[in-house]
C-alpha positions in Angstrom: 0.0 0.0 0.0 1.5 3.3 -1.2 0.0 6.5 0.0 1.4 9.6 -1.6 2.3 12.6 0.5 0.9 15.8 -1.0 0.9 19.5 -0.3 -2.5 20.5 0.9 -2.3 23.7 -1.1 -1.8 21.8 -4.3 -4.8 19.4 -4.0 -6.9 19.5 -7.1 -10.5 20.6 -6.8 -11.6 17.1 -7.5 -9.4 15.6 -4.7 -10.4 18.3 -2.3 -14.1 17.6 -2.9 -13.4 13.8 -2.5 -11.8 14.4 0.9 -14.3 16.9 2.2 -17.4 14.9 1.2 -16.0 11.5 2.0 -18.6 8.7 2.0 -21.4 11.1 3.1 -21.5 12.8 -0.3 -23.7 10.0 -1.7 -27.0 10.2 0.2 -29.0 11.2 -2.8 -28.3 8.1 -4.8 -29.6 5.8 -2.1 -32.6 7.9 -1.0 -35.1 6.1 -3.4 -34.2 2.7 -1.9 -34.4 4.0 1.6 -37.8 5.6 0.9 -39.1 2.3 -0.4 -37.9 0.4 2.7 -39.4 3.0 5.0 -42.8 2.9 3.2 -42.8 -0.9 3.1 -42.2 -1.3 6.8 -44.8 1.3 7.6 -47.4 -0.6 5.5 -46.5 -4.2 6.2 -44.8 -4.2 9.6 -43.1 -7.3 10.8 -43.6 -9.1 7.5 -41.5 -6.5 5.7 -38.8 -6.7 8.5 -38.5 -10.4 8.0 -38.2 -10.1 4.2 -35.5 -7.4 4.4 -33.6 -9.4 7.1 -33.5 -12.4 4.8 -32.5 -10.2 1.8 -29.8 -8.1 3.4 -28.6 -10.2 6.3 -29.1 -13.6 4.7 -31.0 -15.1 7.6 -34.6 -16.1 8.3 -35.9 -14.9 11.6 -39.2 -15.8 13.2 -38.9 -14.0 16.5 -37.7 -10.5 16.0 -37.1 -9.9 19.8 -34.0 -11.6 21.3 -35.2 -14.4 23.6 -34.3 -14.9 27.3 -32.3 -18.0 26.4 -30.2 -15.9 24.0 -29.4 -13.5 26.8 -28.6 -16.4 29.1 -26.3 -18.0 26.6 -24.5 -14.7 26.0 -23.9 -14.2 29.8 -22.9 -17.9 30.3 -20.3 -17.8 27.5 -18.9 -14.3 28.2 -15.2 -14.0 28.9 -14.6 -12.6 32.4 -12.2 -10.0 30.9 -15.0 -8.6 28.7 -17.4 -8.4 31.7 -14.8 -6.4 33.6 -14.1 -4.2 30.6 -17.8 -3.4 30.2 -18.1 -2.6 33.8 -15.2 -0.2 33.8 -16.3 1.5 30.6 -19.9 1.9 31.8 -18.6 3.3 35.1 -16.4 5.9 33.4 -19.2 6.9 30.9 -21.6 7.4 33.9 -19.1 9.5 35.8 -18.6 11.9 32.9 -22.2 12.0 31.7 -23.7 12.5 35.1 -22.3 16.0 35.1 -24.2 17.1 32.0 -27.5 18.1 33.5 -27.9 20.1 36.8 -30.9 21.5 38.6 -31.6 25.1 37.7 -32.7 27.6 40.4 -35.5 30.0 39.6 -34.4 33.4 38.3 -36.2 36.5 39.3 -36.6 38.3 36.0 -38.2 41.3 37.7 -40.2 41.8 40.9 -42.9 39.1 41.1 -41.8 37.2 38.0 -39.8 34.0 38.4 -38.7 31.7 35.6 -36.7 28.4 35.5 -36.3 25.2 33.6 -37.0 21.6 34.7 -35.5 18.4 33.2 -37.7 15.8 31.6 -36.4 12.7 29.9 -37.6 11.4 26.5 -39.8 8.5 27.6 -39.3 6.1 24.7 -36.0 5.9 22.8 -34.7 3.6 20.1 -31.0 2.8 19.8 -29.2 1.4 16.8 -26.1 -0.7 17.5 -24.1 -1.5 14.3 -23.1 -5.0 13.4 -22.1 -6.9 10.3 -18.3 -6.7 10.0 -17.8 -6.3 13.8 -19.6 -6.4 17.1 -20.0 -3.2 19.2 -20.8 -3.7 22.9 -19.2 -0.3 23.4 -22.1 1.3 21.4 -24.5 -0.2 23.8 -22.7 1.4 26.7 -22.4 4.8 25.0 -26.1 5.0 24.3 -27.8 3.1 27.2 -25.8 4.7 30.1 -26.8 8.3 29.4 -30.3 7.2 28.5 -30.7 5.6 31.9 -29.1 8.6 33.7 -31.5 10.9 31.9 -34.5 8.8 33.1 -35.8 7.3 29.9 -38.6 4.9 30.7 -38.4 2.6 27.7 -35.1 1.7 25.9 -35.2 -0.5 22.8 -32.1 -1.6 20.8 -31.9 -2.8 17.2 -28.8 -4.6 16.0 -28.3 -6.8 12.9 -28.3 -10.6 13.4 -25.4 -12.8 12.4 -25.5 -15.9 10.3 -26.9 -17.8 13.3 -29.9 -15.5 13.3 -29.0 -13.9 16.7 -27.7 -10.6 17.7 -24.0 -10.6 18.7 -23.6 -12.2 22.1 -21.3 -9.3 23.1 -24.0 -6.8 22.3 -26.5 -8.9 24.3 -24.1 -9.2 27.2 -23.6 -5.4 27.4 -27.4 -4.8 27.2 -28.1 -7.4 29.8 -25.5 -6.0 32.2 -27.1 -2.6 31.8 -30.6 -4.1 32.4 -32.0 -3.7 28.8 -33.8 -6.8 27.4 -35.6 -5.2 24.5 -33.0 -6.1 21.8 -34.3 -6.7 18.3 -32.7 -8.6 15.5 -32.8 -5.9 13.0 -30.2 -3.9 11.0 -30.0 -1.3 8.3 -32.7 1.1 7.2 -35.4 -1.4 8.1 -34.4 -1.2 11.8 -34.7 2.6 11.7 -38.1 2.3 10.0 -39.3 -0.2 12.6 -38.4 2.2 15.5 -39.8 5.2 13.7 -43.2 3.7 12.8 -43.5 0.9 15.3 -44.6 -2.6 14.2 -46.3 -5.6 15.8 -43.0 -6.4 17.6 -41.1 -3.2 17.8 -42.3 -0.2 19.8 -42.4 3.2 18.2 -39.7 5.5 19.7 -39.9 9.2 20.2 -36.2 9.7 19.4 -33.6 7.6 17.6 -30.0 7.2 18.6 -26.8 5.5 17.4 -24.3 5.4 14.5 -24.5 3.4 11.4 -23.5 3.2 7.7 -24.9 5.7 5.2 -28.1 3.7 4.7 -28.8 3.9 8.5 -27.9 7.6 8.6 -30.1 8.3 5.5 -33.0 6.5 7.1 -32.7 8.5 10.3 -32.6 11.7 8.4 -35.7 10.7 6.3 -37.6 9.6 9.4 -36.9 13.0 11.0 -37.9 14.9 7.9 -41.2 13.0 7.9 -41.9 14.2 11.4 -41.9 10.7 12.8 -39.2 11.0 15.4 -36.4 13.2 16.5 -32.8 12.0 16.0 -29.7 12.4 18.0 -27.3 13.4 15.2 -26.2 12.2 11.8 -23.5 9.6 12.7 -22.3 7.6 9.7 -18.9 6.2 8.5 -16.2 7.0 11.0 -13.3 9.5 10.5 -10.2 10.9 12.0 -8.2 14.0 11.3 -4.7 14.5 12.9 -3.0 17.9 13.2 0.6 17.3 14.0 4.0 19.0 13.8 7.6 17.6 14.0 7.1 16.7 17.7 4.6 13.9 16.9 5.5 10.3 16.9 4.9 8.8 13.5 4.2 5.4 14.9 1.4 6.6 17.2 -0.1 8.8 14.4 -0.2 5.9 12.0 -1.6 3.5 14.6 -4.6 5.8 15.2 -5.2 6.3 11.5 -5.2 2.5 10.9 -7.5 2.0 13.9 -10.0 4.4 12.3 -9.6 2.9 8.8 -10.2 -0.6 9.9 -13.9 0.0 10.6 -14.8 -0.2 6.9 -13.6 0.9 3.5 -15.8 4.0 3.7 -14.0 5.3 6.8 -11.7 8.3 6.5 -8.2 9.1 8.1 -6.3 12.3 7.4 -3.0 13.7 8.5 -2.2 17.4 8.2 1.4 18.2 9.3 3.9 20.9 9.0 6.6 18.3 8.7 7.2 16.4 5.4 9.5 14.1 7.3 6.7 13.1 9.6 4.3 12.6 6.8 6.7 10.3 4.9 7.4 8.3 8.1 3.7 8.0 8.7 3.1 6.7 5.2 5.7 4.0 5.8 4.2 3.1 9.2 0.7 2.8 7.6 2.0 0.1 5.3 4.1 -1.8 7.8 1.7 -1.7 10.8 -1.3 -2.8 8.7 0.5 -5.5 6.7 -0.5 -8.5 8.8 -3.8 -7.3 10.2 -6.9 -9.3 9.3 -8.7 -6.0 8.6 -6.0 -5.0 6.0 -8.5 -5.0 3.1 -10.8 -2.4 4.8 -7.8 -0.3 5.9 -6.3 -0.1 2.5 -9.7 0.7 0.9 -10.3 3.4 3.4 -6.9 5.1 3.2 -6.7 5.0 -0.6 -10.3 6.2 -1.1 -10.9 8.8 1.6 -7.5 9.1 3.2 -5.0 12.0 2.9 -1.4 12.6 4.0 -0.9 16.4 3.4 1.9 18.8 4.3 0.7 22.3 5.3 2.7 25.5 5.3 1.6 26.3 8.8 -0.5 25.1 11.7 -2.9 27.9 10.7 -3.5 26.2 7.4 -4.2 22.9 9.1 -6.7 24.5 11.6 -8.6 26.2 8.8 -8.9 23.0 6.8 -9.9 21.0 9.9 -12.7 23.5 10.8 -14.0 23.2 7.2 -13.8 19.4 7.4 -15.4 19.2 10.9 -13.9 15.8 11.8 -15.7 13.3 14.0 -12.4 12.7 15.8 -9.6 15.3 15.9 -6.2 14.5 17.2 -3.9 17.4 18.1 -0.2 16.5 18.6 1.9 19.7 18.5 4.3 21.7 20.6 1.3 23.8 21.8 -1.9 21.8 21.9 -3.8 24.3 24.0 -3.2 27.0 21.5 -4.5 24.9 18.7 -7.5 23.7 20.7 -8.5 27.3 21.3 -9.0 27.9 17.6 -10.9 24.7 16.8 -14.6 25.4 16.2 -15.9 22.3 14.4 -15.2 18.7 15.7 -16.9 15.9 17.5 -14.3 14.6 20.0 -10.9 16.1 20.4 -7.7 14.2 21.6 -4.8 16.2 22.9 -1.2 14.9 23.0 0.6 11.7 22.0 -1.0 9.4 24.6 -4.6 10.4 24.0 -5.1 7.4 21.7 -8.3 7.8 19.7 -9.5 4.2 20.4 -9.4 5.0 24.2 -12.2 7.5 23.6 -14.1 4.8 21.7 -14.2 2.7 24.8 -13.3 4.0 28.2 -12.3 7.6 28.7 -15.9 8.4 29.7 -16.6 10.6 26.7 -19.2 9.5 24.2 -18.2 7.9 20.9 -21.5 8.6 19.1 -20.4 11.7 17.2 -21.4 13.8 14.2 -19.6 12.8 11.0 -19.6 13.9 7.4 -19.2 17.6 8.2 -22.2 17.6 10.6 -19.9 18.6 13.4 -20.6 22.2 12.2 -24.1 21.8 13.4 -24.2 19.0 16.0 -22.3 18.1 19.1 -21.5 14.7 20.6 -24.2 12.5 22.1 -24.7 13.4 25.7 -27.1 13.0 28.6 -28.9 16.2 27.3 -29.6 14.3 24.1 -32.0 12.0 25.9 -34.4 14.7 27.2 -35.1 18.4 27.2 -35.6 21.3 29.6 -39.2 22.5 30.1 -39.7 26.2 30.8 -41.6 27.2 33.9 -42.8 30.6 35.0 -44.6 31.8 38.1 -46.0 35.3 38.2 -47.6 37.1 41.2 -50.3 39.8 40.7 -47.7 42.4 41.4 -45.4 40.8 38.8 -48.1 40.7 36.2 -48.9 44.3 36.9 -45.2 45.1 36.1 -45.5 43.2 32.8 -48.9 44.6 31.9 -48.0 47.6 29.8 -45.3 45.8 27.8 -47.4 42.7 27.1 -50.7 44.5 26.2 -48.8 47.0 23.9 -47.1 44.2 22.0 -50.4 42.3 21.7 -52.1 45.5 20.3 -49.4 46.0 17.6 -49.4 42.3 16.7 -53.2 42.5 16.1 -54.0 39.9 18.8 -56.8 41.5 21.0 -57.5 38.2 22.9 -53.9 38.2 24.1 -54.4 41.7 25.5 -57.7 40.7 27.1 -56.3 37.7 28.8 -53.9 40.0 30.7 -56.5 42.7 31.4 -59.0 40.2 32.7 -56.8 39.8 35.8 -57.2 43.4 36.7 -60.8 44.1 35.7 -62.6 43.1 38.9 -60.2 45.1 41.2 -60.3 48.1 39.0 -64.1 48.0 38.8 -64.2 47.9 42.6 -61.8 50.8 42.9 -64.0 52.7 40.5 -67.2 52.1 42.6 -65.5 53.4 45.6 
């Protein structure tokens, strides 16, 4: 595998577009197929789900919901090391996410007028856990732990079945350890449709969560555009951008890029560096470190299709491109990481310094690994506890407080042509003013 080191400033318009759009640039071409799947699941429910599972996953399923015996088997066969890892990761995620929502005290806006917000969880949530090429118990942790901390009443998980017709035992194990037994054997756009519309087996959710491929992401966006559900964020094929100077270790940089690329051939890994020497050493390391990996095919496909090793004239140039790219994962390895961080405006999760290995954030630093991809980091933030609920506004106004608002509110109502708005306020004063007039 040979990856050419390029000057960022000399990228052709075609290559620049390829890098910036990555795999997310192709939603339009799959939208007709996604629309058909959504409509079919809406109209035919479980029958459509079984047909799509047979077509896309190659397995016939009778019971869409994972059975108690499947959970028991997963728990019985689980390696003790995996159980300990899930416990530690879930604990760290809980420690970090528990800080996200705090009780707000009433604010006295003016005399007699108090306003505040109260937290309310989204009652029913649907979580998509990817499958297929790999198994992701970590995705269960990243979604379920904040959902539970938020207070969600009903949590349902959809994850593709393997060739045995069952959800990955590692996914089932993580769900079971967190107390979730609603795990459905569904993947792809049909899983999103099932949770968006509800079927005979799958409950309808109010909000959908979880990362997936472009078919899953497209289905989530379509479901949201139809007003069926809210979604967390568009989280599709994974990506990493590294900003580095001559102080970076090429072996570490290459290792993180390879780790990101091995997810699938539509993943993206980019290095922007002020050091041509570093870029060339990273190119060599990419080849040597990935040579004997069983995921070599996906790594090579990813790096050659959506990857980039580019030399920049300055860190300023790297920062500007990074903010335009809005990477899901951003690694900063320079002589002044804090200064670079200060100027980053668009990114999902940021890793500072040589030992902040990106995969550590995927699993156990406590931060969430469900992140905006494909440039959506300009509009969305990482999944958090706040994603699983919302703050409701409350106001409490005394008679004296309303009197202080009376003039402003009735004047605005008059000029907006809404006389009933004005009357609703004046009604509170009519009896007393009438009494005052009689005396």
